[in-house]
Every structure is written in structure tokens, then in C-alpha cells.
C-alpha positions in Angstrom: -38.9 16.9 -71.0 -39.7 16.2 -74.7 -38.8 12.5 -75.3 -37.9 10.6 -78.4 -41.0 9.5 -80.3 -39.6 6.1 -81.0 -38.9 5.5 -77.3 -42.4 6.7 -76.4 -43.9 4.3 -78.9 -41.8 1.5 -77.4 -43.0 2.4 -73.9 -46.6 2.3 -75.1 -46.0 -1.1 -76.6 -44.6 -2.3 -73.3 -47.6 -0.7 -71.6 -50.0 -2.7 -73.8 -48.2 -5.9 -72.7 -48.2 -5.0 -69.0 -51.9 -4.1 -69.1 -52.6 -7.5 -70.8 -50.5 -9.2 -68.1 -52.6 -7.5 -65.4 -55.8 -8.7 -67.0 -54.5 -12.2 -67.5 -53.1 -12.5 -64.0 -56.3 -11.1 -62.5 -58.5 -13.6 -64.3 -56.2 -16.5 -63.5 -56.0 -15.5 -59.8 -59.7 -15.5 -59.6 -59.9 -18.9 -61.3 -57.4 -20.3 -58.8 -59.5 -18.9 -56.0 -62.6 -20.5 -57.5 -60.8 -23.9 -57.8 -59.8 -23.7 -54.1 -56.1 -23.3 -54.9 -55.4 -20.6 -52.3 -51.6 -20.6 -52.6 -51.7 -20.1 -56.4 -54.4 -17.5 -56.0 -52.2 -15.6 -53.5 -49.1 -15.7 -55.7 -50.8 -14.8 -58.9 -52.7 -12.0 -57.2 -49.2 -10.7 -56.2 -48.1 -11.0 -59.8 -51.2 -8.9 -60.8 -50.0 -6.2 -58.3 -46.5 -6.3 -59.7 -47.8 -5.8 -63.3 -49.9 -2.9 -62.1 -46.8 -1.4 -60.6 -44.9 -1.9 -63.9 -47.7 -0.3 -65.9 -47.6 2.7 -63.4 -43.9 3.1 -64.0 -44.3 3.0 -67.7 -47.2 5.6 -67.6 -45.1 7.9 -65.4 -42.2 7.7 -67.8 -44.3 8.3 -70.9 -45.9 11.3 -69.2 -42.4 12.6 -68.1 -41.3 12.3 -71.8 -44.4 14.4 -72.7 -46.0 11.4 -74.4 -49.6 10.1 -74.3 -50.1 6.8 -72.6 -52.1 4.4 -74.7 -54.6 2.7 -72.4 -56.7 1.2 -75.1 -54.2 -1.1 -76.8 -53.7 -4.5 -75.2 -51.6 -7.5 -76.1 -53.9 -10.5 -76.5 -54.9 -12.2 -73.2 -54.6 -16.0 -73.1 -56.9 -17.6 -70.5 -55.9 -21.2 -69.6 -58.4 -24.0 -69.1 -56.4 -25.8 -66.5 -53.5 -25.0 -64.1 -50.8 -26.1 -66.4 -52.2 -24.2 -69.3 -52.7 -21.1 -67.1 -49.1 -21.2 -65.8 -47.8 -21.9 -69.3 -49.8 -19.0 -70.8 -48.5 -16.7 -68.1 -44.9 -17.8 -68.7 -45.3 -17.2 -72.5 -46.5 -13.7 -71.8 -43.5 -13.1 -69.5 -41.1 -14.3 -72.2 -42.8 -11.9 -74.7 -42.5 -9.0 -72.3 -38.9 -9.9 -71.6 -38.1 -9.8 -75.4 -39.9 -6.5 -75.8 -38.1 -5.0 -72.8 -34.7 -6.1 -74.3 -35.6 -4.4 -77.6 -36.7 -1.2 -75.8 -33.5 -1.2 -73.7 -31.4 -1.5 -76.9 -33.4 1.4 -78.4 -32.7 3.5 -75.3 -29.0 2.8 -75.6 -28.9 3.8 -79.2 -30.8 7.0 -78.4 -28.8 7.6 -75.3 -31.8 7.7 -73.0 -30.1 6.2 -70.0 -32.8 7.0 -67.5 -35.5 5.3 -69.4 -33.1 2.3 -69.9 -32.6 2.2 -66.1 -36.4 2.0 -65.5 -36.7 -0.8 -68.1 -33.8 -2.7 -66.8 -35.5 -3.0 -63.4 -38.7 -4.2 -65.1 -36.6 -6.8 -67.0 -35.1 -8.0 -63.7 -38.6 -8.4 -62.2 -39.8 -10.2 -65.4 -36.9 -12.6 -65.7 -35.7 -13.3 -62.1 -39.1 -13.2 -60.4 -42.0 -13.8 -62.7 -40.7 -16.1 -65.4 -38.4 -18.0 -63.0 -41.2 -18.7 -60.6 -43.5 -19.9 -63.4 -40.8 -22.1 -64.9 -40.3 -23.6 -61.4 -44.0 -24.4 -61.0 -44.1 -26.2 -64.4 -41.0 -28.2 -63.4 -42.6 -29.1 -60.1 -45.7 -30.4 -61.9 -43.4 -32.7 -64.0 -41.4 -33.7 -60.9 -44.1 -34.5 -58.4 -47.1 -35.0 -60.7 -50.1 -32.9 -61.3 -52.2 -34.3 -58.4 -49.5 -33.8 -55.8 -48.7 -30.3 -57.0 -52.4 -29.3 -56.9 -52.8 -30.8 -53.4 -49.9 -28.5 -52.1 -51.7 -25.5 -53.6 -54.8 -25.8 -51.5 
């Protein structure tokens, strides 16, 4: 099914962000493992898998619309130097992805591509209600119980 070129471009922009998120989560997960923070490693490795699933859905939709997935372009990856910076960088990326998803959903509505909109709405739900919310919660916990207590619970 020949898709709208603007929608395919928007999907490729989202793909660039999801691929970057995969890279960032992968690196952060391994850094947590190296630090001995097994609970953070497990959760962020799970986030990596979620982002891989999001990228797969975008690739499938681009191909369905007879577009060419752009696997070369990436949103910049921000590697943190400590736990708070890592969590904060991941949260910032989720906010950026959420904004891009909302813009792409609005484009789909204008172009009356309701099936692509439905795919993107599910990705937005994951981004806001799972990924971003969990990261916000972790940063609040650090402020609430202190960095040392938080890190002790992550071992």
C-alpha cells in the first residue's frame, strides 16, 4: 500500500529516535551491570528490549507503506557519567520521543492515516506511561531517600 511520503518521513524520524534509545539504553544497562547495580541493569535492559520492539513496529509500518526504513540516521546518544545523569538523559530522550510521537500522530490525523496513528498511539502510551513515568519515579526516589540509599537498593 503506497503511503504518504510525509508520514513515511515522520516514521523514519521516529525510527532514528528509537534506534538511538536502543543504543543509549544498551550502554547504560551495561554500565549499571559493571557498577553492580543489578536491579537497574535488569530494568534498563528491559527498556532496551521495549525500544527494539518499537523500532520493529516502525520498520514494519514503513515497509507496509512501501517506504524505505532509514537505519543509518540516529538521534544523538547521551551517555551519563553517574546514575542520576544516566536516568536524566534517558528521561530527556523519552520526552523528545513523546513530542515526536505526538507530532506524527497529528500528521496522521490530518492525512487520515488512522492505522498508522493507532500504531503510534500505542508507542506513545509505552513512552509516557511506562518509560518516562518510571524514570521520573527513580529521580524522585533519589531526592526522597538520598543517592546512597537509592543505590544500595539497586544492588
